[in-house]
C-alpha positions in Angstrom: 92.3 102.8 94.3 94.8 104.6 92.0 96.2 103.2 88.7 99.6 103.0 90.4 98.2 100.9 93.3 96.4 98.6 90.9 99.6 98.1 88.9 101.5 97.3 92.1 98.8 94.8 93.1 98.8 93.2 89.7 102.5 92.7 89.9 102.2 91.4 93.4 99.5 88.9 92.4 101.6 87.7 89.5 104.8 87.5 91.5 103.0 85.4 94.2 101.0 83.3 91.8 101.6 79.6 91.0 104.7 78.7 89.0 102.5 77.7 86.1 100.9 81.1 86.0 104.2 82.9 86.3 105.7 80.8 83.4 102.7 81.8 81.3 103.1 85.5 82.1 106.9 85.6 81.5 106.7 85.8 77.7 104.1 88.6 78.0 106.5 90.6 80.2 109.4 90.0 77.9 107.3 91.2 74.9 106.2 94.3 76.8 109.8 95.2 77.7 111.1 94.5 74.2 108.4 96.6 72.5 108.9 99.4 75.0 112.7 99.4 74.4 112.2 99.0 70.6 109.9 102.0 70.5 112.7 104.3 71.8 115.2 103.0 69.2 112.7 103.4 66.3 111.7 106.9 67.5 115.3 107.9 67.6 115.9 106.7 64.0 112.8 108.6 62.8 113.9 111.7 64.7 117.4 111.5 63.2 116.0 111.2 59.7 113.3 113.8 60.2 115.7 116.4 61.6 118.6 115.3 59.4 120.9 115.1 62.4 124.6 114.6 61.5 126.8 112.2 63.4 129.6 114.2 65.0 132.3 111.5 65.3 134.5 109.8 62.8 134.0 106.0 62.1 137.0 104.7 64.1 136.1 106.2 67.5 132.4 105.6 66.9 132.9 101.8 66.3 135.2 101.5 69.3 132.8 103.2 71.6 129.9 101.2 70.2 131.6 97.9 70.7 132.8 98.8 74.2 129.3 99.8 75.3 127.7 96.8 73.7 130.2 94.3 75.1 130.0 95.7 78.6 126.2 96.1 78.5 125.7 92.6 77.2 128.1 91.2 79.7 126.5 92.9 82.7 123.0 92.0 81.5 123.9 88.3 81.0 125.7 88.2 84.3 122.6 89.6 86.0 120.2 87.2 84.3 122.4 84.2 85.3 122.1 85.2 89.0 118.3 85.5 88.7 118.1 82.1 87.0 120.2 80.5 89.7 117.5 81.2 92.3 114.7 80.0 89.9 113.5 83.5 88.9 113.5 85.6 85.8 114.1 89.3 85.1 110.4 89.7 84.3 108.5 91.2 87.3 105.7 88.7 86.6 108.1 85.8 87.4 110.7 87.2 89.8 113.1 85.3 92.0 111.5 84.1 95.3 114.1 85.8 97.3 116.4 88.9 97.2 119.3 88.3 94.9 122.5 89.7 96.5 125.1 87.8 94.6 127.1 88.7 91.5 126.4 92.2 90.2 123.5 92.5 92.7 126.1 92.9 95.5 126.9 96.3 94.0 123.6 97.6 92.5 119.9 96.8 92.8 119.3 96.9 89.0 122.5 95.9 87.2 120.5 94.3 84.5 118.9 97.6 83.5 122.3 99.2 83.8 123.5 96.7 81.1 120.4 97.5 79.0 121.2 101.3 79.3 124.8 100.6 78.2 123.5 98.5 75.3 121.2 101.3 74.2 124.1 103.8 74.2 126.2 101.3 72.2 123.4 100.8 69.7 123.1 104.5 69.4 126.8 104.7 68.5 126.6 101.7 66.2 123.7 103.1 64.2 125.1 106.6 64.5 121.9 107.9 66.1 122.6 111.2 67.8 119.1 111.4 69.2 119.3 107.9 70.7 122.6 108.8 72.4 121.7 112.3 73.7 117.9 112.2 74.0 116.1 108.8 73.8 118.4 106.7 76.0 118.4 109.3 78.8 114.6 109.5 78.4 114.4 105.7 78.6 116.6 105.8 81.7 114.3 108.3 83.4 111.2 106.3 82.5 112.7 103.2 84.0 113.8 105.0 87.2 110.3 106.3 87.6 108.8 102.8 87.0 111.2 101.2 89.5 110.6 103.8 92.2 106.8 104.0 91.8 105.8 100.4 90.8 108.4 97.7 91.2 110.1 98.7 94.4 106.9 99.2 96.3 105.8 95.7 95.1 109.2 94.3 96.3 108.7 95.9 99.7 105.2 94.4 99.9 106.4 91.0 98.9 109.9 90.8 100.6 109.4 93.2 103.5 112.1 94.6 105.7 114.8 92.5 104.1 114.3 94.4 100.9 114.1 97.7 102.7 117.5 97.0 104.2 118.9 95.9 100.9 117.6 99.0 99.2 119.2 101.2 101.9 122.6 99.7 101.5 122.7 99.1 97.8 122.5 101.9 95.1 120.0 101.6 92.3 122.3 101.5 89.3 125.8 102.8 89.9 128.0 101.0 92.5 129.4 103.1 95.2 133.2 103.4 95.1 134.6 102.8 98.6 138.2 103.6 99.4 140.0 101.3 101.8 141.4 103.0 104.9 
């Protein structure tokens, strides 16, 4: 059995465990996600310092862009979390909702919470004037998350939720909502 298959099985066992076990694992999942995200921010700060990267924009536009990204990112993330909590689940794969969430932002994208986190990272990059966070580490973070979703989380969701999730995945984009024009 490959490491990928073991990780999928571990998530599946946790996602189908007792509520008590899921509640115990939730903080561990949050810590792992927080540390993983924090590493990207810290590495970007170190790279900016090490390479003496200058910030290319004046303060006014920088702060406007930072606040815009942070506000939208925090709003989308909070909206997404609320819809998970409504069905008695959390954003942590160890303690997911017991059913597919298709309300709120999940009508438009399968992973709006991560879309919000990506926007937050771009906003933080502008706020701390980290060129490497904006142009290198946030895109790298996005790629790492896309890989993890495609290779680990979505196979577990198919295993746990079956054809309903396959159909949801086929009609709903991963991050960016489809724009449909009315005829």
